[in-house]
Predicted model as a PDB file, atoms N, CA, C, CB and O in Angstrom, pLDDT in the B-factor column:
MODEL        1                                                                  
ATOM      1  N   MET A   1      36.458   7.377  60.884  1.00 49.00           N  
ATOM      2  CA  MET A   1      36.716   8.414  62.299  1.00 49.00           C  
ATOM      3  C   MET A   1      37.640   9.401  61.415  1.00 49.00           C  
ATOM      4  CB  MET A   1      37.711   7.575  63.990  1.00 49.00           C  
ATOM      5  O   MET A   1      36.781   9.414  60.533  1.00 49.00           O  
ATOM      6  N   GLY A   2      38.031   9.727  61.208  1.00 52.00           N  
ATOM      7  CA  GLY A   2      38.825  11.013  60.270  1.00 52.00           C  
ATOM      8  C   GLY A   2      39.202  11.732  61.525  1.00 52.00           C  
ATOM      9  O   GLY A   2      39.540  10.951  62.414  1.00 52.00           O  
ATOM     10  N   ILE A   3      39.231  12.693  61.775  1.00 55.00           N  
ATOM     11  CA  ILE A   3      39.737  13.257  62.956  1.00 55.00           C  
ATOM     12  C   ILE A   3      39.635  12.830  64.204  1.00 55.00           C  
ATOM     13  CB  ILE A   3      39.377  14.248  63.043  1.00 55.00           C  
ATOM     14  O   ILE A   3      40.498  13.126  65.030  1.00 55.00           O  
ATOM     15  N   GLU A   4      38.418  11.969  64.560  1.00 56.00           N  
ATOM     16  CA  GLU A   4      38.697  11.750  65.854  1.00 56.00           C  
ATOM     17  C   GLU A   4      39.743  10.309  66.180  1.00 56.00           C  
ATOM     18  CB  GLU A   4      37.244  11.669  66.515  1.00 56.00           C  
ATOM     19  O   GLU A   4      40.113   9.745  67.210  1.00 56.00           O  
ATOM     20  N   ASN A   5      39.945  10.110  64.848  1.00 66.00           N  
ATOM     21  CA  ASN A   5      40.728   9.332  65.259  1.00 66.00           C  
ATOM     22  C   ASN A   5      42.269   9.480  65.334  1.00 66.00           C  
ATOM     23  CB  ASN A   5      40.409   8.475  64.687  1.00 66.00           C  
ATOM     24  O   ASN A   5      43.133   8.667  65.660  1.00 66.00           O  
ATOM     25  N   ASP A   6      42.338  10.649  64.968  1.00 78.00           N  
ATOM     26  CA  ASP A   6      43.513  11.535  64.946  1.00 78.00           C  
ATOM     27  C   ASP A   6      43.953  12.129  65.833  1.00 78.00           C  
ATOM     28  CB  ASP A   6      43.476  12.329  64.275  1.00 78.00           C  
ATOM     29  O   ASP A   6      45.120  12.522  65.856  1.00 78.00           O  
ATOM     30  N   SER A   7      43.038  12.336  66.828  1.00 78.00           N  
ATOM     31  CA  SER A   7      42.894  13.014  67.691  1.00 78.00           C  
ATOM     32  C   SER A   7      43.134  12.263  69.451  1.00 78.00           C  
ATOM     33  CB  SER A   7      41.610  13.537  67.260  1.00 78.00           C  
ATOM     34  O   SER A   7      43.618  12.642  70.518  1.00 78.00           O  
ATOM     35  N   TYR A   8      42.510  11.113  68.953  1.00 82.00           N  
ATOM     36  CA  TYR A   8      42.791   9.631  70.123  1.00 82.00           C  
ATOM     37  C   TYR A   8      44.879   9.258  69.603  1.00 82.00           C  
ATOM     38  CB  TYR A   8      41.117   7.481  69.328  1.00 82.00           C  
ATOM     39  O   TYR A   8      45.762   8.972  70.411  1.00 82.00           O  
ATOM     40  N   ARG A   9      44.983   9.357  68.634  1.00 85.00           N  
ATOM     41  CA  ARG A   9      46.667   9.179  68.331  1.00 85.00           C  
ATOM     42  C   ARG A   9      47.227   9.917  68.559  1.00 85.00           C  
ATOM     43  CB  ARG A   9      47.214   9.002  67.253  1.00 85.00           C  
ATOM     44  O   ARG A   9      48.397   9.581  68.736  1.00 85.00           O  
ATOM     45  N   TYR A  10      46.961  11.252  68.720  1.00 87.00           N  
ATOM     46  CA  TYR A  10      47.947  12.228  68.406  1.00 87.00           C  
ATOM     47  C   TYR A  10      47.442  13.075  70.209  1.00 87.00           C  
ATOM     48  CB  TYR A  10      47.600  13.267  66.479  1.00 87.00           C  
ATOM     49  O   TYR A  10      48.241  13.937  70.575  1.00 87.00           O  
ATOM     50  N   ASN A  11      46.440  12.849  71.002  1.00 86.00           N  
ATOM     51  CA  ASN A  11      46.063  13.432  72.182  1.00 86.00           C  
ATOM     52  C   ASN A  11      45.973  12.542  73.195  1.00 86.00           C  
ATOM     53  CB  ASN A  11      44.943  14.083  72.078  1.00 86.00           C  
ATOM     54  O   ASN A  11      45.776  12.740  74.394  1.00 86.00           O  
ATOM     55  N   GLY A  12      46.167  11.353  72.476  1.00 87.00           N  
ATOM     56  CA  GLY A  12      46.000  10.011  74.277  1.00 87.00           C  
ATOM     57  C   GLY A  12      44.481  10.121  74.073  1.00 87.00           C  
ATOM     58  O   GLY A  12      44.512   8.919  73.809  1.00 87.00           O  
ATOM     59  N   TYR A  13      43.225  10.423  73.952  1.00 86.00           N  
ATOM     60  CA  TYR A  13      41.810  10.555  74.154  1.00 86.00           C  
ATOM     61  C   TYR A  13      41.191  10.987  73.200  1.00 86.00           C  
ATOM     62  CB  TYR A  13      41.465  11.255  75.093  1.00 86.00           C  
ATOM     63  O   TYR A  13      41.689  11.884  72.520  1.00 86.00           O  
ATOM     64  N   LEU A  14      40.068  10.511  72.933  1.00 83.00           N  
ATOM     65  CA  LEU A  14      39.035  11.317  71.976  1.00 83.00           C  
ATOM     66  C   LEU A  14      37.733  11.899  73.114  1.00 83.00           C  
ATOM     67  CB  LEU A  14      38.292  10.048  70.558  1.00 83.00           C  
ATOM     68  O   LEU A  14      37.887  11.645  74.309  1.00 83.00           O  
ATOM     69  N   VAL A  15      36.555  12.631  72.685  1.00 84.00           N  
ATOM     70  CA  VAL A  15      35.832  12.668  73.271  1.00 84.00           C  
ATOM     71  C   VAL A  15      34.331  12.433  72.376  1.00 84.00           C  
ATOM     72  CB  VAL A  15      36.172  13.706  73.957  1.00 84.00           C  
ATOM     73  O   VAL A  15      34.462  13.137  71.375  1.00 84.00           O  
ATOM     74  N   ILE A  16      33.478  11.998  72.344  1.00 84.00           N  
ATOM     75  CA  ILE A  16      32.054  10.692  71.838  1.00 84.00           C  
ATOM     76  C   ILE A  16      30.948  11.934  72.666  1.00 84.00           C  
ATOM     77  CB  ILE A  16      32.107   8.266  72.977  1.00 84.00           C  
ATOM     78  O   ILE A  16      30.852  12.164  73.871  1.00 84.00           O  
ATOM     79  N   ASN A  17      30.303  12.496  71.646  1.00 87.00           N  
ATOM     80  CA  ASN A  17      29.637  13.048  72.172  1.00 87.00           C  
ATOM     81  C   ASN A  17      28.049  12.654  72.500  1.00 87.00           C  
ATOM     82  CB  ASN A  17      29.891  13.934  71.630  1.00 87.00           C  
ATOM     83  O   ASN A  17      27.638  12.149  71.455  1.00 87.00           O  
ATOM     84  N   ASP A  18      27.008  12.660  73.453  1.00 88.00           N  
ATOM     85  CA  ASP A  18      25.950  12.300  73.195  1.00 88.00           C  
ATOM     86  C   ASP A  18      25.487  10.952  73.621  1.00 88.00           C  
ATOM     87  CB  ASP A  18      25.892  12.492  72.084  1.00 88.00           C  
ATOM     88  O   ASP A  18      24.516  10.276  73.284  1.00 88.00           O  
ATOM     89  N   VAL A  19      26.577  10.734  74.559  1.00 88.00           N  
ATOM     90  CA  VAL A  19      26.616   9.172  74.880  1.00 88.00           C  
ATOM     91  C   VAL A  19      25.250   8.752  75.838  1.00 88.00           C  
ATOM     92  CB  VAL A  19      28.170   8.790  75.797  1.00 88.00           C  
ATOM     93  O   VAL A  19      24.792   7.618  75.984  1.00 88.00           O  
ATOM     94  N   PHE A  20      24.867   9.731  76.301  1.00 90.00           N  
ATOM     95  CA  PHE A  20      24.040   9.960  77.719  1.00 90.00           C  
ATOM     96  C   PHE A  20      22.980  11.136  77.332  1.00 90.00           C  
ATOM     97  CB  PHE A  20      25.168  10.517  79.158  1.00 90.00           C  
ATOM     98  O   PHE A  20      23.158  12.351  77.245  1.00 90.00           O  
ATOM     99  N   SER A  21      21.764  10.312  77.123  1.00 91.00           N  
ATOM    100  CA  SER A  21      20.714  11.161  77.322  1.00 91.00           C  
ATOM    101  C   SER A  21      20.552  12.235  78.831  1.00 91.00           C  
ATOM    102  CB  SER A  21      19.584  10.158  77.197  1.00 91.00           C  
ATOM    103  O   SER A  21      20.988  11.968  79.951  1.00 91.00           O  
ATOM    104  N   VAL A  22      19.804  13.456  78.416  1.00 94.00           N  
ATOM    105  CA  VAL A  22      19.558  14.097  79.018  1.00 94.00           C  
ATOM    106  C   VAL A  22      18.744  13.510  80.591  1.00 94.00           C  
ATOM    107  CB  VAL A  22      19.064  14.839  78.121  1.00 94.00           C  
ATOM    108  O   VAL A  22      18.876  13.890  81.755  1.00 94.00           O  
ATOM    109  N   GLU A  23      18.142  12.752  80.148  1.00 93.00           N  
ATOM    110  CA  GLU A  23      17.218  11.643  81.472  1.00 93.00           C  
ATOM    111  C   GLU A  23      18.318  11.220  82.202  1.00 93.00           C  
ATOM    112  CB  GLU A  23      16.245  10.000  80.892  1.00 93.00           C  
ATOM    113  O   GLU A  23      18.594  11.452  83.379  1.00 93.00           O  
ATOM    114  N   GLU A  24      19.073  10.400  81.146  1.00 91.00           N  
ATOM    115  CA  GLU A  24      20.008   9.672  82.104  1.00 91.00           C  
ATOM    116  C   GLU A  24      21.000  10.127  82.507  1.00 91.00           C  
ATOM    117  CB  GLU A  24      20.429   8.677  81.762  1.00 91.00           C  
ATOM    118  O   GLU A  24      21.578   9.349  83.265  1.00 91.00           O  
ATOM    119  N   LEU A  25      21.865  11.746  82.246  1.00 92.00           N  
ATOM    120  CA  LEU A  25      22.199  12.333  83.117  1.00 92.00           C  
ATOM    121  C   LEU A  25      21.279  13.183  83.847  1.00 92.00           C  
ATOM    122  CB  LEU A  25      23.067  12.816  82.738  1.00 92.00           C  
ATOM    123  O   LEU A  25      21.621  14.361  83.952  1.00 92.00           O  
ATOM    124  N   ASP A  26      20.447  12.914  84.247  1.00 95.00           N  
ATOM    125  CA  ASP A  26      19.581  13.735  85.260  1.00 95.00           C  
ATOM    126  C   ASP A  26      19.682  12.891  86.844  1.00 95.00           C  
ATOM    127  CB  ASP A  26      17.778  13.799  84.602  1.00 95.00           C  
ATOM    128  O   ASP A  26      19.968  13.291  87.972  1.00 95.00           O  
ATOM    129  N   THR A  27      19.232  11.324  86.195  1.00 92.00           N  
ATOM    130  CA  THR A  27      19.012  10.347  86.839  1.00 92.00           C  
ATOM    131  C   THR A  27      20.284  10.147  88.010  1.00 92.00           C  
ATOM    132  CB  THR A  27      18.791   9.273  85.821  1.00 92.00           C  
ATOM    133  O   THR A  27      20.236  10.025  89.234  1.00 92.00           O  
ATOM    134  N   ILE A  28      21.700  10.179  86.811  1.00 89.00           N  
ATOM    135  CA  ILE A  28      22.892   9.497  87.375  1.00 89.00           C  
ATOM    136  C   ILE A  28      23.288  10.518  88.736  1.00 89.00           C  
ATOM    137  CB  ILE A  28      24.231   9.373  86.094  1.00 89.00           C  
ATOM    138  O   ILE A  28      23.654  10.167  89.858  1.00 89.00           O  
ATOM    139  N   CYS A  29      23.024  12.190  88.075  1.00 89.00           N  
ATOM    140  CA  CYS A  29      23.515  13.092  88.927  1.00 89.00           C  
ATOM    141  C   CYS A  29      22.314  13.220  89.981  1.00 89.00           C  
ATOM    142  CB  CYS A  29      23.953  14.434  88.173  1.00 89.00           C  
ATOM    143  O   CYS A  29      22.638  14.093  90.786  1.00 89.00           O  
ATOM    144  N   SER A  30      21.306  12.798  90.230  1.00 90.00           N  
ATOM    145  CA  SER A  30      20.496  12.570  91.483  1.00 90.00           C  
ATOM    146  C   SER A  30      20.700  11.834  91.871  1.00 90.00           C  
ATOM    147  CB  SER A  30      19.441  12.507  91.610  1.00 90.00           C  
ATOM    148  O   SER A  30      20.486  11.844  93.083  1.00 90.00           O  
ATOM    149  N   LEU A  31      21.350  10.377  91.212  1.00 85.00           N  
ATOM    150  CA  LEU A  31      21.749   9.322  92.578  1.00 85.00           C  
ATOM    151  C   LEU A  31      23.181   9.244  93.065  1.00 85.00           C  
ATOM    152  CB  LEU A  31      21.438   7.739  92.227  1.00 85.00           C  
ATOM    153  O   LEU A  31      23.671   8.552  93.958  1.00 85.00           O  
ATOM    154  N   LEU A  32      23.709  10.107  92.273  1.00 82.00           N  
ATOM    155  CA  LEU A  32      25.276  10.643  92.996  1.00 82.00           C  
ATOM    156  C   LEU A  32      24.853  12.087  94.700  1.00 82.00           C  
ATOM    157  CB  LEU A  32      26.472  11.901  91.033  1.00 82.00           C  
ATOM    158  O   LEU A  32      25.088  12.251  95.897  1.00 82.00           O  
ATOM    159  N   GLN A  33      24.327  12.541  93.845  1.00 81.00           N  
ATOM    160  CA  GLN A  33      23.999  13.548  95.186  1.00 81.00           C  
ATOM    161  C   GLN A  33      22.914  13.119  96.491  1.00 81.00           C  
ATOM    162  CB  GLN A  33      23.297  14.950  94.522  1.00 81.00           C  
ATOM    163  O   GLN A  33      22.946  13.559  97.641  1.00 81.00           O  
ATOM    164  N   SER A  34      21.700  11.849  95.747  1.00 80.00           N  
ATOM    165  CA  SER A  34      21.528  11.573  97.178  1.00 80.00           C  
ATOM    166  C   SER A  34      21.874  10.384  98.135  1.00 80.00           C  
ATOM    167  CB  SER A  34      20.406  11.675  97.297  1.00 80.00           C  
ATOM    168  O   SER A  34      21.003   9.914  98.867  1.00 80.00           O  
ATOM    169  N   SER A  35      23.524   9.762  98.118  1.00 76.00           N  
ATOM    170  CA  SER A  35      24.088   9.242  98.147  1.00 76.00           C  
ATOM    171  C   SER A  35      24.953   9.384  99.991  1.00 76.00           C  
ATOM    172  CB  SER A  35      24.502   9.460  96.857  1.00 76.00           C  
ATOM    173  O   SER A  35      25.392  10.325 100.652  1.00 76.00           O  
ATOM    174  N   GLU A  36      24.836   7.914 100.197  1.00 72.00           N  
ATOM    175  CA  GLU A  36      25.283   8.491 102.419  1.00 72.00           C  
ATOM    176  C   GLU A  36      26.672   8.529 101.204  1.00 72.00           C  
ATOM    177  CB  GLU A  36      25.244   6.682 104.796  1.00 72.00           C  
ATOM    178  O   GLU A  36      26.820   7.951 100.127  1.00 72.00           O  
ATOM    179  N   LYS A  37      27.534   9.485 101.969  1.00 72.00           N  
ATOM    180  CA  LYS A  37      29.174  10.613 101.345  1.00 72.00           C  
ATOM    181  C   LYS A  37      30.252   9.693 102.819  1.00 72.00           C  
ATOM    182  CB  LYS A  37      28.889  13.553 101.780  1.00 72.00           C  
ATOM    183  O   LYS A  37      31.367  10.195 102.963  1.00 72.00           O  
ATOM    184  N   SER A  38      30.033   8.898 103.454  1.00 73.00           N  
ATOM    185  CA  SER A  38      30.500   8.802 104.714  1.00 73.00           C  
ATOM    186  C   SER A  38      31.596   7.553 104.947  1.00 73.00           C  
ATOM    187  CB  SER A  38      29.269   8.680 105.583  1.00 73.00           C  
ATOM    188  O   SER A  38      32.180   7.308 106.003  1.00 73.00           O  
ATOM    189  N   SER A  39      31.741   6.699 103.449  1.00 74.00           N  
ATOM    190  CA  SER A  39      32.480   5.638 103.554  1.00 74.00           C  
ATOM    191  C   SER A  39      33.557   6.115 102.836  1.00 74.00           C  
ATOM    192  CB  SER A  39      31.903   4.402 103.129  1.00 74.00           C  
ATOM    193  O   SER A  39      33.706   6.931 101.927  1.00 74.00           O  
ATOM    194  N   GLN A  40      34.275   5.384 103.490  1.00 77.00           N  
ATOM    195  CA  GLN A  40      36.091   5.535 102.801  1.00 77.00           C  
ATOM    196  C   GLN A  40      36.518   5.722 101.358  1.00 77.00           C  
ATOM    197  CB  GLN A  40      36.943   4.163 103.030  1.00 77.00           C  
ATOM    198  O   GLN A  40      37.623   6.162 101.039  1.00 77.00           O  
ATOM    199  N   ASN A  41      35.349   5.274 100.308  1.00 72.00           N  
ATOM    200  CA  ASN A  41      35.702   5.619  98.791  1.00 72.00           C  
ATOM    201  C   ASN A  41      35.304   6.861  98.025  1.00 72.00           C  
ATOM    202  CB  ASN A  41      35.175   4.634  98.009  1.00 72.00           C  
ATOM    203  O   ASN A  41      35.654   7.178  96.888  1.00 72.00           O  
ATOM    204  N   TYR A  42      34.431   7.566  98.938  1.00 71.00           N  
ATOM    205  CA  TYR A  42      34.122   9.253  98.746  1.00 71.00           C  
ATOM    206  C   TYR A  42      35.780   9.717  99.278  1.00 71.00           C  
ATOM    207  CB  TYR A  42      32.475  10.051 100.061  1.00 71.00           C  
ATOM    208  O   TYR A  42      36.430   9.303 100.238  1.00 71.00           O  
ATOM    209  N   ARG A  43      36.059  10.549  98.417  1.00 73.00           N  
ATOM    210  CA  ARG A  43      36.491  11.819  98.151  1.00 73.00           C  
ATOM    211  C   ARG A  43      36.455  13.559  98.247  1.00 73.00           C  
ATOM    212  CB  ARG A  43      36.415  11.617  97.485  1.00 73.00           C  
ATOM    213  O   ARG A  43      37.497  14.130  97.926  1.00 73.00           O  
ATOM    214  N   GLN A  44      35.580  14.184  98.570  1.00 71.00           N  
ATOM    215  CA  GLN A  44      34.949  15.587  98.705  1.00 71.00           C  
ATOM    216  C   GLN A  44      36.278  16.538  99.620  1.00 71.00           C  
ATOM    217  CB  GLN A  44      33.199  15.427  99.725  1.00 71.00           C  
ATOM    218  O   GLN A  44      36.722  16.433 100.763  1.00 71.00           O  
ATOM    219  N   THR A  45      36.694  17.745  98.104  1.00 75.00           N  
ATOM    220  CA  THR A  45      37.128  18.560  98.706  1.00 75.00           C  
ATOM    221  C   THR A  45      36.780  20.290  97.592  1.00 75.00           C  
ATOM    222  CB  THR A  45      38.699  17.929  99.048  1.00 75.00           C  
ATOM    223  O   THR A  45      36.286  20.412  96.472  1.00 75.00           O  
ATOM    224  N   ALA A  46      37.089  20.891  98.159  1.00 77.00           N  
ATOM    225  CA  ALA A  46      36.382  22.382  97.786  1.00 77.00           C  
ATOM    226  C   ALA A  46      36.950  22.438  96.404  1.00 77.00           C  
ATOM    227  CB  ALA A  46      36.862  23.893  98.839  1.00 77.00           C  
ATOM    228  O   ALA A  46      36.897  23.484  95.756  1.00 77.00           O  
ATOM    229  N   ASP A  47      37.490  21.351  95.933  1.00 80.00           N  
ATOM    230  CA  ASP A  47      38.098  21.621  94.176  1.00 80.00           C  
ATOM    231  C   ASP A  47      38.284  20.014  93.525  1.00 80.00           C  
ATOM    232  CB  ASP A  47      40.090  22.604  94.127  1.00 80.00           C  
ATOM    233  O   ASP A  47      39.072  19.981  92.580  1.00 80.00           O  
ATOM    234  N   LEU A  48      37.785  18.945  93.833  1.00 69.00           N  
ATOM    235  CA  LEU A  48      37.822  17.446  94.424  1.00 69.00           C  
ATOM    236  C   LEU A  48      36.137  16.467  94.904  1.00 69.00           C  
ATOM    237  CB  LEU A  48      38.836  17.716  95.993  1.00 69.00           C  
ATOM    238  O   LEU A  48      35.751  16.329  96.065  1.00 69.00           O  
ATOM    239  N   PHE A  49      35.569  16.046  93.936  1.00 68.00           N  
ATOM    240  CA  PHE A  49      34.204  15.114  94.148  1.00 68.00           C  
ATOM    241  C   PHE A  49      35.266  13.881  93.262  1.00 68.00           C  
ATOM    242  CB  PHE A  49      32.220  15.824  93.190  1.00 68.00           C  
ATOM    243  O   PHE A  49      35.851  13.832  92.180  1.00 68.00           O  
ATOM    244  N   ALA A  50      35.051  12.856  94.642  1.00 74.00           N  
ATOM    245  CA  ALA A  50      35.743  11.333  93.588  1.00 74.00           C  
ATOM    246  C   ALA A  50      34.873  10.194  94.510  1.00 74.00           C  
ATOM    247  CB  ALA A  50      38.125  10.920  93.723  1.00 74.00           C  
ATOM    248  O   ALA A  50      34.496  10.209  95.681  1.00 74.00           O  
ATOM    249  N   ILE A  51      34.731   9.148  93.350  1.00 76.00           N  
ATOM    250  CA  ILE A  51      34.374   7.962  94.211  1.00 76.00           C  
ATOM    251  C   ILE A  51      34.898   6.743  93.891  1.00 76.00           C  
ATOM    252  CB  ILE A  51      33.054   7.751  94.256  1.00 76.00           C  
ATOM    253  O   ILE A  51      34.551   6.429  92.752  1.00 76.00           O  
ATOM    254  N   ARG A  52      35.501   6.028  94.350  1.00 79.00           N  
ATOM    255  CA  ARG A  52      36.136   5.097  93.823  1.00 79.00           C  
ATOM    256  C   ARG A  52      35.317   3.612  94.148  1.00 79.00           C  
ATOM    257  CB  ARG A  52      37.573   5.241  94.341  1.00 79.00           C  
ATOM    258  O   ARG A  52      34.676   3.663  95.198  1.00 79.00           O  
ATOM    259  N   GLN A  53      35.245   2.400  93.468  1.00 79.00           N  
ATOM    260  CA  GLN A  53      34.282   1.613  93.430  1.00 79.00           C  
ATOM    261  C   GLN A  53      33.392   2.104  92.798  1.00 79.00           C  
ATOM    262  CB  GLN A  53      33.916   1.235  94.434  1.00 79.00           C  
ATOM    263  O   GLN A  53      32.431   1.358  92.987  1.00 79.00           O  
ATOM    264  N   LEU A  54      33.107   2.875  92.178  1.00 79.00           N  
ATOM    265  CA  LEU A  54      31.670   3.632  91.781  1.00 79.00           C  
ATOM    266  C   LEU A  54      30.298   2.247  91.784  1.00 79.00           C  
ATOM    267  CB  LEU A  54      31.915   4.493  89.789  1.00 79.00           C  
ATOM    268  O   LEU A  54      29.328   2.212  92.540  1.00 79.00           O  
ATOM    269  N   LEU A  55      30.487   1.708  91.201  1.00 82.00           N  
ATOM    270  CA  LEU A  55      29.396   0.525  91.482  1.00 82.00           C  
ATOM    271  C   LEU A  55      29.213   0.124  92.660  1.00 82.00           C  
ATOM    272  CB  LEU A  55      29.621  -0.649  90.877  1.00 82.00           C  
ATOM    273  O   LEU A  55      28.166   0.524  93.169  1.00 82.00           O  
ATOM    274  N   LYS A  56      30.231  -0.901  93.639  1.00 82.00           N  
ATOM    275  CA  LYS A  56      29.594  -0.757  94.149  1.00 82.00           C  
ATOM    276  C   LYS A  56      29.236  -0.207  95.383  1.00 82.00           C  
ATOM    277  CB  LYS A  56      29.486  -1.324  93.945  1.00 82.00           C  
ATOM    278  O   LYS A  56      28.814  -0.821  96.362  1.00 82.00           O  
ATOM    279  N   GLU A  57      29.451   1.089  95.259  1.00 79.00           N  
ATOM    280  CA  GLU A  57      28.333   1.968  96.097  1.00 79.00           C  
ATOM    281  C   GLU A  57      27.357   3.140  95.518  1.00 79.00           C  
ATOM    282  CB  GLU A  57      29.094   2.687  97.151  1.00 79.00           C  
ATOM    283  O   GLU A  57      26.888   4.174  95.991  1.00 79.00           O  
ATOM    284  N   GLN A  58      27.282   2.457  94.237  1.00 84.00           N  
ATOM    285  CA  GLN A  58      25.770   2.866  93.728  1.00 84.00           C  
ATOM    286  C   GLN A  58      25.773   2.200  92.375  1.00 84.00           C  
ATOM    287  CB  GLN A  58      25.430   4.651  93.585  1.00 84.00           C  
ATOM    288  O   GLN A  58      26.112   2.700  91.303  1.00 84.00           O  
ATOM    289  N   PRO A  59      25.162   0.506  92.712  1.00 87.00           N  
ATOM    290  CA  PRO A  59      24.806   0.187  92.036  1.00 87.00           C  
ATOM    291  C   PRO A  59      23.618  -0.028  90.958  1.00 87.00           C  
ATOM    292  CB  PRO A  59      25.131  -0.123  92.411  1.00 87.00           C  
ATOM    293  O   PRO A  59      23.620  -0.813  90.010  1.00 87.00           O  
ATOM    294  N   ALA A  60      22.411   1.045  91.426  1.00 87.00           N  
ATOM    295  CA  ALA A  60      21.365   1.268  90.175  1.00 87.00           C  
ATOM    296  C   ALA A  60      22.471   2.177  89.065  1.00 87.00           C  
ATOM    297  CB  ALA A  60      19.655   2.385  90.762  1.00 87.00           C  
ATOM    298  O   ALA A  60      22.228   2.248  87.860  1.00 87.00           O  
ATOM    299  N   ILE A  61      23.486   2.722  89.594  1.00 88.00           N  
ATOM    300  CA  ILE A  61      24.360   3.335  88.280  1.00 88.00           C  
ATOM    301  C   ILE A  61      24.814   2.785  87.394  1.00 88.00           C  
ATOM    302  CB  ILE A  61      25.349   3.878  88.455  1.00 88.00           C  
ATOM    303  O   ILE A  61      25.239   3.439  86.441  1.00 88.00           O  
ATOM    304  N   ALA A  62      24.893   1.146  87.406  1.00 91.00           N  
ATOM    305  CA  ALA A  62      25.621   0.192  86.275  1.00 91.00           C  
ATOM    306  C   ALA A  62      24.117   0.391  85.020  1.00 91.00           C  
ATOM    307  CB  ALA A  62      26.019  -1.981  87.062  1.00 91.00           C  
ATOM    308  O   ALA A  62      24.584   0.390  83.881  1.00 91.00           O  
ATOM    309  N   ASP A  63      22.912   0.511  85.005  1.00 88.00           N  
ATOM    310  CA  ASP A  63      22.160   0.118  84.553  1.00 88.00           C  
ATOM    311  C   ASP A  63      22.161   1.133  82.727  1.00 88.00           C  
ATOM    312  CB  ASP A  63      21.047   0.145  85.729  1.00 88.00           C  
ATOM    313  O   ASP A  63      22.112   0.832  81.534  1.00 88.00           O  
ATOM    314  N   LEU A  64      22.245   2.330  83.529  1.00 88.00           N  
ATOM    315  CA  LEU A  64      22.895   3.449  83.499  1.00 88.00           C  
ATOM    316  C   LEU A  64      23.764   3.644  82.521  1.00 88.00           C  
ATOM    317  CB  LEU A  64      23.428   3.624  84.503  1.00 88.00           C  
ATOM    318  O   LEU A  64      23.568   3.794  81.315  1.00 88.00           O  
ATOM    319  N   ILE A  65      24.546   3.632  83.016  1.00 88.00           N  
ATOM    320  CA  ILE A  65      25.888   4.024  81.864  1.00 88.00           C  
ATOM    321  C   ILE A  65      26.222   3.398  81.380  1.00 88.00           C  
ATOM    322  CB  ILE A  65      27.000   4.430  82.037  1.00 88.00           C  
ATOM    323  O   ILE A  65      26.938   3.803  80.464  1.00 88.00           O  
ATOM    324  N   PHE A  66      25.990   1.396  81.549  1.00 88.00           N  
ATOM    325  CA  PHE A  66      26.078   0.534  80.761  1.00 88.00           C  
ATOM    326  C   PHE A  66      24.946   0.861  79.723  1.00 88.00           C  
ATOM    327  CB  PHE A  66      26.068  -0.705  81.426  1.00 88.00           C  
ATOM    328  O   PHE A  66      23.861   0.402  80.083  1.00 88.00           O  
ATOM    329  N   ASN A  67      24.919   1.507  78.579  1.00 78.00           N  
ATOM    330  CA  ASN A  67      23.943   1.734  77.804  1.00 78.00           C  
ATOM    331  C   ASN A  67      24.208   1.045  76.542  1.00 78.00           C  
ATOM    332  CB  ASN A  67      23.724   3.073  77.690  1.00 78.00           C  
ATOM    333  O   ASN A  67      25.316   0.507  76.537  1.00 78.00           O  
ATOM    334  N   ASP A  68      23.319   0.853  75.140  1.00 76.00           N  
ATOM    335  CA  ASP A  68      23.940   0.363  74.040  1.00 76.00           C  
ATOM    336  C   ASP A  68      24.430   1.371  73.259  1.00 76.00           C  
ATOM    337  CB  ASP A  68      23.158  -0.429  73.333  1.00 76.00           C  
ATOM    338  O   ASP A  68      25.027   1.108  72.214  1.00 76.00           O  
TER     339      ASP A  68                                                      
ENDMDL                                                                          
END                                                                             
């Protein structure tokens, strides 16, 4: 894991590419865009979008994000 391992050790994070397919990303985005955002778990401003308790708000996403 060489370079990636060094990045984690020195920066505290690493980027793993291609975790999700284009189709999975499209489906995730569609689910998020179509969700009801009136719950207090949604935070949206001009420069921020966040969902607390994502799996509670969007249970269908679980099968997509927890892939092999």
